[in-house]
C-alpha positions as CSV (number, residue, x, y, z in Angstrom):
1,M,19.8,-12.7,3.6
2,A,22.8,-13.4,5.7
3,F,26.2,-12.9,4.0
4,E,29.5,-13.8,5.5
5,Y,32.8,-12.2,4.8
6,A,35.5,-14.4,3.4
7,E,37.9,-15.7,6.0
8,R,40.7,-13.6,4.7
9,V,38.6,-10.5,5.3
10,K,37.7,-11.6,8.8
11,R,41.4,-11.8,9.5
12,L,41.9,-8.1,8.8
13,P,42.6,-6.1,12.0
14,P,40.3,-3.2,12.9
15,Y,41.2,-0.2,10.7
16,L,42.0,2.5,13.3
17,F,42.2,5.2,10.6
18,A,38.6,4.6,9.5
19,E,37.5,5.1,13.2
20,M,39.6,8.2,13.4
21,E,38.0,9.6,10.3
22,K,34.5,8.9,11.7
23,I,35.4,10.8,14.9
24,Q,36.8,13.7,12.9
25,K,33.6,13.9,10.8
26,E,31.6,14.0,14.0
27,K,33.7,16.9,15.4
28,I,33.3,18.9,12.1
29,S,29.5,18.3,12.1
30,Q,29.5,19.8,15.6
31,G,30.9,23.0,14.2
32,I,34.4,22.5,15.5
33,D,37.2,24.1,13.5
34,L,39.3,20.9,13.1
35,I,42.9,21.2,11.8
36,S,43.8,17.9,10.2
37,L,47.4,16.9,10.6
38,S,46.6,13.2,10.2
39,I,46.4,12.5,6.5
40,G,49.4,12.3,4.1
41,D,47.7,14.1,1.3
42,P,49.6,17.2,0.0
43,D,47.7,20.5,0.2
44,L,49.9,22.1,-2.4
45,P,48.5,22.0,-5.9
46,P,50.0,20.2,-8.9
47,P,52.4,22.4,-10.9
48,D,50.9,24.4,-13.7
49,F,52.6,22.3,-16.4
50,V,50.8,19.2,-15.0
51,V,47.4,20.9,-15.1
52,E,48.0,22.2,-18.6
53,A,49.2,18.8,-19.8
54,L,46.2,17.1,-18.3
55,A,43.8,19.5,-20.0
56,K,45.5,18.9,-23.3
57,E,45.7,15.2,-23.1
58,S,42.2,14.7,-21.8
59,S,40.8,16.8,-24.6
60,D,42.3,14.3,-27.2
61,L,39.5,11.8,-27.7
62,K,42.0,9.1,-28.7
63,N,43.3,9.2,-25.1
64,H,40.0,7.9,-23.7
65,N,40.5,4.3,-25.0
66,Y,41.8,1.4,-22.9
67,S,45.5,1.4,-22.0
68,F,47.8,-1.5,-22.3
69,S,48.0,-3.7,-19.1
70,Q,51.7,-2.8,-18.6
71,G,51.2,0.9,-19.4
72,E,51.6,3.2,-22.4
73,P,54.9,3.1,-24.2
74,V,55.3,6.9,-23.8
75,F,54.9,6.6,-20.1
76,R,57.2,3.7,-19.6
77,E,59.8,5.4,-21.8
78,A,59.6,8.5,-19.5
79,V,60.1,6.3,-16.4
80,T,63.3,4.8,-17.9
81,V,64.6,8.2,-18.7
82,W,63.7,9.5,-15.2
83,Y,65.6,6.6,-13.6
84,K,68.6,7.4,-15.7
85,N,68.5,11.2,-14.9
86,R,67.5,10.8,-11.3
87,F,69.5,7.7,-10.1
88,N,71.9,7.0,-13.0
89,V,70.2,3.6,-13.4
90,D,69.6,2.0,-16.7
91,V,66.3,0.1,-17.0
92,T,64.4,-1.1,-20.1
93,H,60.7,-0.8,-21.0
94,D,60.0,-4.4,-20.0
95,Q,61.2,-3.6,-16.5
96,V,58.5,-0.9,-16.0
97,I,54.8,-1.2,-15.3
98,A,52.2,1.6,-14.8
99,L,50.1,1.4,-11.7
100,L,46.8,2.9,-10.4
101,G,48.8,4.4,-7.5
102,S,51.6,2.5,-5.8
103,K,49.2,1.2,-3.1
104,E,47.6,-1.0,-5.8
105,G,50.9,-2.3,-7.0
106,L,52.1,-3.1,-3.5
107,A,49.0,-5.2,-2.9
108,N,49.0,-6.9,-6.2
109,I,52.6,-8.0,-6.3
110,A,51.8,-10.5,-3.6
111,R,48.9,-11.9,-5.6
112,A,51.4,-12.8,-8.3
113,F,54.0,-14.6,-6.1
114,V,52.7,-15.4,-2.7
115,N,51.0,-18.7,-1.9
116,P,48.6,-19.4,1.0
117,G,50.7,-19.9,4.2
118,D,53.8,-18.2,2.8
119,K,55.6,-15.8,5.1
120,V,55.9,-12.2,4.2
121,L,58.2,-9.9,6.2
122,V,56.6,-6.6,7.0
123,P,58.1,-3.6,9.0
124,D,56.4,-2.5,12.2
125,P,55.4,0.3,12.4
126,A,54.5,0.6,8.7
127,Y,52.0,1.5,6.1
128,P,49.2,-1.1,6.7
129,V,49.0,-2.3,3.0
130,Y,52.1,-4.4,3.5
131,A,50.6,-6.6,6.2
132,N,46.9,-6.4,5.1
133,G,46.7,-5.9,1.4
134,S,49.7,-7.8,0.4
135,S,49.8,-10.5,3.1
136,I,46.4,-11.2,4.8
137,L,44.3,-10.7,1.7
138,C,46.6,-13.1,-0.1
139,D,46.3,-15.7,2.6
140,A,49.9,-15.3,3.5
141,V,51.3,-14.9,7.0
142,A,52.6,-11.4,7.9
143,I,55.7,-11.6,10.0
144,P,56.5,-8.2,11.5
145,F,60.0,-7.0,12.2
146,P,60.5,-4.0,14.5
147,L,61.7,-0.6,13.5
148,L,63.0,0.9,16.7
149,E,64.2,4.3,17.6
150,N,67.4,3.0,19.1
151,N,68.4,1.8,15.7
152,N,67.2,4.9,13.8
153,F,64.0,2.9,12.8
154,Q,66.0,0.5,10.6
155,P,65.7,-3.3,11.0
156,H,68.4,-5.5,12.4
157,L,68.5,-7.8,9.3
158,D,70.7,-10.3,11.2
159,D,67.9,-10.9,13.7
160,I,65.3,-11.9,11.1
161,N,64.6,-15.5,10.5
162,P,64.3,-16.1,6.8
163,E,62.9,-19.6,6.9
164,N,59.9,-20.0,4.6
165,V,59.9,-16.3,3.8
166,R,58.7,-15.5,0.3
167,M,58.6,-11.7,0.2
168,M,59.8,-8.7,2.2
169,F,58.7,-5.1,2.3
170,L,61.0,-2.1,3.0
171,N,60.1,1.6,2.8
172,Y,62.5,4.5,2.9
173,P,62.1,7.4,3.3
174,N,59.7,5.9,5.8
175,N,56.1,6.2,6.5
176,P,55.3,6.8,9.4
177,T,58.7,7.3,11.1
178,A,60.2,9.6,8.4
179,A,63.4,7.7,8.8
180,T,65.9,7.7,6.0
181,I,68.7,5.3,4.9
182,D,71.8,5.2,2.9
183,K,73.2,2.8,0.2
184,V,75.2,0.8,2.9
185,F,71.9,-0.4,4.4
186,L,70.4,-1.0,1.0
187,K,73.3,-3.2,0.1
188,Q,72.7,-5.2,3.3
189,A,69.0,-5.6,2.3
190,V,69.9,-6.8,-1.2
191,D,72.4,-9.3,0.1
192,F,69.8,-10.6,2.6
193,A,67.2,-11.1,-0.2
194,K,69.7,-12.8,-2.5
195,D,71.1,-15.1,0.2
196,N,67.6,-16.2,1.2
197,N,65.8,-16.2,-2.1
198,V,63.4,-13.5,-0.9
199,I,61.5,-11.1,-3.2
200,L,62.4,-7.6,-2.0
201,C,59.6,-5.0,-2.5
202,Y,60.9,-1.5,-2.0
203,D,58.4,1.4,-1.5
204,N,60.2,4.6,-2.5
205,A,57.1,6.9,-2.8
206,Y,58.8,9.7,-0.8
207,S,62.1,9.7,-2.7
208,E,61.6,13.3,-3.9
209,I,60.2,15.0,-0.7
210,T,63.6,15.7,1.0
211,Y,65.3,18.4,2.9
212,D,68.7,19.5,4.2
213,N,70.5,18.3,1.0
214,Y,69.5,14.7,1.6
215,R,68.8,12.8,-1.6
216,A,67.0,9.5,-1.3
217,P,68.6,6.6,-3.2
218,S,66.9,3.9,-5.3
219,I,67.4,0.3,-4.4
220,L,68.1,-0.3,-8.1
221,E,71.4,1.6,-7.6
222,I,72.7,-1.3,-5.6
223,P,74.6,-4.0,-7.7
224,G,72.6,-7.2,-7.8
225,A,69.3,-5.5,-6.9
226,E,67.7,-6.3,-10.3
227,E,68.0,-10.0,-9.4
228,V,65.6,-9.8,-6.4
229,A,64.0,-6.4,-6.2
230,I,61.0,-4.4,-7.5
231,E,60.7,-0.7,-6.6
232,F,57.5,1.2,-6.3
233,N,57.2,4.9,-6.9
234,S,54.5,7.4,-7.6
235,L,53.7,10.8,-8.9
236,S,51.3,11.4,-5.9
237,K,53.8,13.1,-3.6
238,T,56.4,14.4,-6.0
239,F,53.9,16.2,-8.3
240,N,51.0,16.5,-5.8
241,M,48.8,14.2,-7.9
242,T,47.4,11.9,-5.2
243,G,43.9,11.9,-6.7
244,D,45.1,11.1,-10.2
245,R,46.2,7.6,-9.2
246,I,49.3,7.2,-11.4
247,A,52.4,5.4,-10.3
248,F,54.9,2.8,-11.5
249,A,57.0,-0.2,-10.5
250,V,60.5,-0.9,-11.8
251,G,62.8,-3.8,-11.4
252,N,63.3,-7.5,-12.0
253,K,61.7,-8.5,-15.3
254,K,60.0,-11.6,-13.9
255,L,58.5,-9.7,-11.0
256,I,57.2,-7.0,-13.5
257,T,55.8,-9.8,-15.7
258,G,54.0,-11.4,-12.8
259,L,52.5,-8.1,-11.7
260,T,51.4,-7.5,-15.3
261,K,49.6,-10.9,-15.4
262,I,47.6,-10.0,-12.3
263,K,46.7,-6.5,-13.5
264,S,45.6,-7.8,-16.9
265,Q,42.9,-9.8,-15.1
266,I,41.6,-7.1,-12.8
267,D,42.1,-3.7,-14.4
268,S,42.8,-1.9,-17.6
269,G,45.6,0.3,-16.5
270,P,45.6,4.1,-15.6
271,P,43.8,6.3,-18.1
272,V,45.9,7.0,-21.2
273,Y,45.7,10.8,-20.7
274,T,46.9,10.5,-17.1
275,Q,49.9,8.4,-18.3
276,K,50.8,11.0,-20.9
277,T,50.5,13.8,-18.4
278,A,52.7,11.8,-16.0
279,A,55.3,11.4,-18.8
280,T,55.3,15.2,-19.2
281,A,55.9,15.6,-15.5
282,L,58.7,13.1,-15.3
283,N,60.5,14.7,-18.2
284,T,60.9,17.9,-16.2
285,Y,63.9,16.1,-14.5
286,K,67.0,16.9,-16.6
287,N,69.5,15.4,-14.1
288,C,69.6,14.1,-10.5
289,E,68.6,17.5,-9.1
290,P,65.0,18.3,-8.4
291,P,63.3,20.7,-10.9
292,E,62.5,24.2,-9.8
293,F,58.9,23.7,-8.8
294,L,59.9,20.8,-6.5
295,R,62.7,22.8,-4.8
296,K,60.1,25.5,-4.1
297,N,57.6,23.0,-2.7
298,N,60.2,21.3,-0.5
299,K,61.3,24.7,0.9
300,I,57.7,25.4,1.9
301,L,57.4,22.0,3.5
302,Q,60.7,22.5,5.3
303,E,59.5,25.8,6.9
304,R,56.4,24.0,8.1
305,R,58.5,21.1,9.4
306,D,60.7,23.5,11.4
307,L,57.7,25.3,12.9
308,L,56.2,22.0,14.1
309,V,59.4,20.4,15.4
310,N,60.3,23.6,17.3
311,T,56.9,23.8,18.9
312,L,56.9,20.2,20.0
313,T,60.4,20.5,21.4
314,K,59.5,23.6,23.4
315,I,56.6,21.8,25.2
316,G,58.6,18.8,26.1
317,Y,58.3,16.4,23.2
318,P,61.6,16.7,21.4
319,C,61.8,15.1,18.0
320,K,64.2,15.1,15.1
321,A,63.6,17.2,12.1
322,P,63.0,14.6,9.4
323,K,65.2,14.7,6.3
324,A,62.3,13.5,4.1
325,T,58.5,12.9,3.8
326,F,56.0,15.3,5.4
327,Y,55.7,13.5,8.6
328,V,57.0,14.1,12.1
329,W,57.1,11.0,14.3
330,V,56.8,12.0,18.0
331,N,57.4,10.0,21.1
332,C,54.2,10.9,23.0
333,K,55.4,9.2,26.2
334,G,52.3,7.2,26.7
335,D,49.1,5.8,25.1
336,S,49.0,7.1,21.5
337,I,45.2,6.9,21.2
338,K,44.7,8.9,24.4
339,F,47.3,11.5,23.3
340,A,45.5,11.8,19.9
341,A,42.2,12.1,21.6
342,K,43.4,14.9,23.8
343,L,44.6,16.8,20.7
344,L,41.3,16.1,18.9
345,D,39.5,17.8,21.8
346,A,41.8,20.8,21.2
347,G,40.8,20.8,17.5
348,V,43.9,19.1,16.1
349,A,43.7,15.7,14.4
350,V,46.9,13.5,14.4
351,T,47.4,9.8,13.9
352,P,48.0,7.4,16.8
353,G,51.2,5.4,16.2
354,V,49.5,2.1,17.2
355,G,47.5,2.3,14.0
356,F,50.8,1.4,12.2
357,G,51.6,-1.6,14.3
358,K,52.5,-2.8,17.8
359,H,55.8,-1.0,17.8
360,G,54.1,2.3,16.8
361,E,52.5,2.5,20.3
362,G,53.9,5.4,22.3
363,Y,54.3,7.6,19.2
364,I,52.0,9.8,17.1
365,R,52.4,10.8,13.5
366,I,51.8,14.4,12.6
367,T,51.7,15.6,9.0
368,F,52.6,19.1,7.8
369,T,50.4,19.2,4.8
370,Q,48.5,22.3,5.8
371,P,49.3,26.0,5.0
372,K,51.8,27.5,7.4
373,E,49.1,29.7,9.0
374,R,47.1,26.5,9.9
375,I,50.3,24.8,11.1
376,Q,50.9,27.8,13.4
377,E,47.3,27.7,14.7
378,A,47.6,24.0,15.3
379,C,50.9,24.6,17.2
380,D,49.1,27.2,19.4
381,R,46.4,24.7,20.2
382,I,48.9,22.0,21.0
383,V,50.7,24.3,23.4
384,D,47.4,25.2,25.1
385,A,46.5,21.5,25.3
386,F,49.7,20.6,27.1
């Protein structure tokens, strides 16, 4: 039998990350001690109270039934309280939806509101789901806008043509550049969306992984944002729960309702016991300050960050110490795939910037989601390689 992929699947670009994973597996199979600094998956474990809550909630047999499409009331209540404590933003239950990870929500929001041929503004470089999952797989046209170093990896909104644009994606703290923004820029983004009748999808998954006293804002703190915006966040990075696939979206009621309509047709929501565990986790926030476990985790990550940045600077690749995320975005002064291949030969896996878009070429993304000892070993190998 000869089966053909759908045209929308054929339009997907080659997935560089899959090829990199294949090469890494080959290196490991050859007995090479490979240090992976390429994947944004926290190595630190979930806090004890999350593990204890998960054991308790999963042992309750009532928690193994289907969830509501929009999420369990206890979870959505916890999200509303978290927004009040963390951002001083008041939201209601019907402005919240539970997600099977924020990636799922980012892809499905376009299915609810984007028609074939609509234009979707996507940052470049960026997390590929914006252009691929939300645009190409919804038969829309992804229109990249550049994030350049000379503008601190922020877009020039005045340079963007809004004609026939249906949706726009923004992400700060940013993956892959680790750039951060302030409320002044967010106000400009909200005004752009309102002036041009554009749905603004704001990916805020790294809001809690911050350093040097930086506190990431929510777009919902901006007056008028609820008219045009939906914000995505996750417990993956904050509570080291990447594999538990629990996240949420908050914002404009119609956008939440549209996303709920899509999800009601294709999934049954995250497990009830996961949502109840997530509610316990979110409730550890008592105000806008991070709880103790997160302060400790971020201190560990900051030490790794400093080690990595200092090493790269010493060997001639100066880079800014990021104020958020667990990524360092490095100007590699040349072909990013060749640079990554050279490090791979030295036993260190990093991600070529071109995998995040045309404007990612000339950069590499390095994660610091490994123990400090492995970061040090990786640094020694990088020094030897160059």
